C-alpha positions as semicolon CSV with decimal commas, in nm:
position;residue;x (nm);y (nm);z (nm)
1;M;-22,662;-4,171;23,977
2;R;-22,781;-3,812;24,045
3;K;-22,937;-3,775;24,378
4;T;-23,017;-3,508;24,647
5;Y;-22,997;-3,643;24,999
6;Q;-23,185;-3,465;25,289
7;L;-22,973;-3,476;25,612
8;N;-23,245;-3,315;25,836
9;I;-23,552;-3,522;25,851
10;E;-23,778;-3,495;26,159
11;G;-23,755;-3,805;26,376
12;K;-23,441;-3,934;26,225
13;N;-23,084;-3,907;26,349
14;R;-22,864;-3,696;26,122
15;D;-22,556;-3,930;26,181
16;R;-22,762;-4,236;26,070
17;L;-22,885;-4,048;25,758
18;L;-22,526;-3,970;25,668
19;D;-22,437;-4,334;25,722
20;A;-22,722;-4,427;25,490
21;V;-22,588;-4,189;25,218
22;K;-22,241;-4,342;25,241
23;H;-22,393;-4,694;25,219
24;D;-22,597;-4,602;24,918
25;I;-22,293;-4,457;24,740
26;R;-22,076;-4,768;24,821
27;K;-22,356;-4,998;24,709
28;Y;-22,393;-4,814;24,378
29;A;-22,019;-4,827;24,311
30;K;-22,001;-5,204;24,391
31;R;-22,300;-5,287;24,168
32;Q;-22,156;-5,080;23,881
33;R;-21,821;-5,247;23,902
34;R;-21,987;-5,584;23,862
35;T;-22,120;-5,503;23,519
36;A;-21,920;-5,650;23,228
37;L;-21,655;-5,431;23,075
38;P;-21,656;-5,352;22,719
39;E;-21,369;-5,475;22,501
40;G;-21,050;-5,259;22,551
41;V;-21,161;-5,124;22,894
42;D;-20,945;-5,209;23,194
43;F;-21,176;-5,099;23,481
44;W;-21,488;-4,883;23,565
45;D;-21,389;-4,530;23,685
46;F;-21,623;-4,270;23,811
47;D;-21,682;-3,896;23,746
48;C;-21,816;-3,750;24,078
49;K;-21,963;-3,412;24,184
50;L;-22,064;-3,299;24,521
51;G;-22,236;-2,981;24,642
52;L;-22,531;-2,840;24,826
53;S;-22,735;-2,841;24,502
54;A;-22,699;-2,949;24,141
55;E;-22,596;-2,603;24,035
56;T;-22,320;-2,560;24,289
57;A;-22,173;-2,916;24,268
58;A;-21,798;-2,927;24,218
59;P;-21,592;-3,219;24,085
60;V;-21,460;-3,451;24,345
61;H;-21,231;-3,754;24,312
62;F;-21,416;-4,080;24,392
63;G;-21,158;-4,180;24,652
64;S;-21,222;-3,855;24,860
65;L;-21,595;-3,850;24,807
66;I;-21,679;-3,996;25,155
67;E;-21,442;-3,773;25,330
68;Q;-21,598;-3,469;25,154
69;L;-21,940;-3,585;25,267
70;D;-21,818;-3,588;25,619
71;V;-21,671;-3,235;25,582
72;A;-21,996;-3,097;25,441
73;A;-22,206;-3,269;25,713
74;K;-21,987;-3,112;25,979
75;E;-22,031;-2,777;25,826
76;G;-22,409;-2,810;25,876
77;A;-22,534;-2,888;25,534
78;V;-22,914;-2,953;25,518
79;A;-22,901;-3,143;25,195
80;L;-22,631;-3,284;24,966
81;Y;-22,635;-3,334;24,595
82;V;-22,421;-3,627;24,480
83;E;-22,357;-3,719;24,113
84;I;-22,166;-4,034;24,025
85;L;-22,140;-4,126;23,651
86;P;-21,940;-4,438;23,545
87;K;-21,676;-4,414;23,272
88;H;-21,422;-4,634;23,103
89;G;-21,096;-4,650;23,266
90;Q;-20,764;-4,735;23,091
91;R;-20,450;-4,830;23,287
92;K;-20,147;-4,626;23,208
93;A;-19,797;-4,778;23,190
94;K;-19,555;-4,673;23,457
95;P;-19,268;-4,473;23,337
96;V;-18,944;-4,665;23,312
97;S;-18,683;-4,515;23,560
98;A;-18,352;-4,410;23,402
99;A;-18,154;-4,564;23,677
100;V;-18,178;-4,940;23,717
101;E;-18,126;-5,059;24,061
102;E;-17,835;-5,311;24,094
103;P;-17,866;-5,597;24,346
104;A;-17,661;-5,554;24,664
105;Q;-17,341;-5,746;24,661
106;G;-17,206;-5,887;24,989
């Protein structure tokens, strides 16, 4: 999804437009996660970019995208460019700790 959202539309409340943007992003992610996973893939991950335009968009972690939208809106952004591209995610094994915890005796 590559989209530019206008936050200043005459006759519409800016806060409601920002809520609509957040809803659209969450709806896209939810719909994308429902699609069937290819073999050997553990989950759907997302590459995200956020900026005032497509040229100035910077990479953002998907988990902090909504917070970054709020920050940009508070700074007075007129429009926001959001890019969310799905990618295959692979789970990584947790490293085994060197010290094994012993059960408490007592």
